[in-house]
PLY file of the C-alpha trace (Angstrom):
ply
format ascii 1.0
element vertex 111
property float x
property float y
property float z
element edge 110
property int vertex1
property int vertex2
end_header
4.30 -54.98 -29.04
0.56 -55.51 -28.67
0.89 -59.02 -30.13
3.47 -60.05 -27.54
1.17 -59.19 -24.62
-2.01 -60.46 -26.26
-0.65 -63.94 -27.04
0.12 -64.93 -23.40
-3.24 -63.54 -22.30
-5.10 -65.64 -24.88
-3.09 -68.71 -23.86
-4.06 -68.22 -20.20
-7.73 -67.85 -21.12
-7.71 -71.06 -23.20
-5.98 -73.05 -20.44
-8.31 -71.70 -17.75
-11.38 -72.60 -19.83
-10.23 -76.23 -19.89
-10.13 -76.32 -16.08
-13.83 -75.70 -15.61
-15.40 -76.90 -12.38
-17.92 -79.72 -12.72
-20.27 -79.79 -9.72
-21.35 -83.14 -8.30
-24.69 -84.45 -9.53
-27.08 -85.44 -6.74
-30.54 -86.85 -7.36
-33.21 -88.37 -5.17
-33.58 -88.72 -1.43
-30.45 -88.27 0.69
-30.16 -91.58 2.54
-27.81 -91.47 5.52
-27.04 -94.61 7.52
-28.44 -92.94 10.65
-31.81 -92.03 9.12
-32.30 -95.40 7.45
-31.42 -97.13 10.75
-34.31 -95.25 12.41
-36.84 -97.12 10.27
-37.97 -100.39 11.79
-40.65 -103.00 11.21
-43.95 -101.97 12.77
-43.60 -98.22 12.16
-46.45 -96.28 10.55
-46.22 -94.47 7.22
-46.09 -91.12 9.01
-43.15 -92.26 11.14
-41.24 -93.47 8.06
-41.95 -90.21 6.25
-40.70 -88.27 9.27
-37.43 -90.28 9.31
-36.70 -90.43 5.56
-38.87 -87.76 3.98
-41.28 -88.15 1.09
-40.47 -91.25 -0.98
-39.09 -90.80 -4.47
-41.54 -93.35 -5.89
-45.04 -94.23 -4.78
-46.33 -96.71 -7.33
-50.13 -96.52 -7.68
-50.17 -100.22 -8.61
-48.24 -101.20 -5.45
-49.72 -99.04 -2.70
-47.87 -100.99 -0.03
-44.41 -100.07 -1.34
-42.32 -96.90 -1.04
-39.02 -96.49 -2.88
-36.29 -94.14 -1.68
-33.55 -93.67 -4.28
-30.29 -91.69 -4.04
-27.74 -91.13 -6.81
-24.46 -89.23 -6.52
-21.92 -88.66 -9.29
-19.07 -86.79 -7.57
-17.14 -85.84 -10.79
-13.86 -86.28 -8.91
-12.91 -89.78 -10.04
-14.70 -91.38 -7.08
-17.17 -94.10 -8.16
-20.83 -93.23 -8.55
-22.90 -93.92 -5.43
-26.31 -95.53 -5.76
-28.54 -96.26 -2.78
-32.01 -97.74 -2.88
-34.24 -98.44 0.10
-37.60 -100.11 -0.39
-40.14 -100.00 2.43
-43.02 -102.48 2.28
-46.21 -101.82 4.22
-48.93 -104.19 5.33
-52.01 -102.88 7.13
-50.42 -99.42 7.33
-47.27 -100.61 9.13
-43.77 -101.43 7.89
-43.54 -105.16 7.18
-40.20 -105.37 5.33
-37.18 -103.16 4.57
-34.84 -103.85 1.65
-31.56 -101.88 1.47
-29.37 -101.82 -1.64
-26.09 -99.95 -1.75
-26.13 -99.30 2.01
-23.42 -100.55 4.35
-24.48 -103.29 6.73
-23.55 -103.45 10.42
-20.77 -105.93 9.56
-19.27 -103.47 7.04
-19.11 -100.74 9.68
-17.25 -102.96 12.13
-14.68 -104.05 9.54
-14.03 -100.68 7.97
0 1
1 2
2 3
3 4
4 5
5 6
6 7
7 8
8 9
9 10
10 11
11 12
12 13
13 14
14 15
15 16
16 17
17 18
18 19
19 20
20 21
21 22
22 23
23 24
24 25
25 26
26 27
27 28
28 29
29 30
30 31
31 32
32 33
33 34
34 35
35 36
36 37
37 38
38 39
39 40
40 41
41 42
42 43
43 44
44 45
45 46
46 47
47 48
48 49
49 50
50 51
51 52
52 53
53 54
54 55
55 56
56 57
57 58
58 59
59 60
60 61
61 62
62 63
63 64
64 65
65 66
66 67
67 68
68 69
69 70
70 71
71 72
72 73
73 74
74 75
75 76
76 77
77 78
78 79
79 80
80 81
81 82
82 83
83 84
84 85
85 86
86 87
87 88
88 89
89 90
90 91
91 92
92 93
93 94
94 95
95 96
96 97
97 98
98 99
99 100
100 101
101 102
102 103
103 104
104 105
105 106
106 107
107 108
108 109
109 110
């Protein structure tokens, strides 16, 4: 009698163990469209840091460049998201902004 009740219980435990939750993996700076849009040419380093936070990478060999990197692996079948924003400074002010993996204004209007 004990075997008949133990077998279904063990089967439930084995099946439940296979359905383990895998949390999403997030790394880097969270880069929202709104926050990145706040950064503009001519801003100071303090203003950029206020808008986007501390950069992920500050290369000592390229003092005029800040890299903001964001990586998300949702673990739900949705493709991995990678965003990379590079801010270039000249004379303490933003001189150039390069966005990779971010939607452009044209993408927003179409979708």
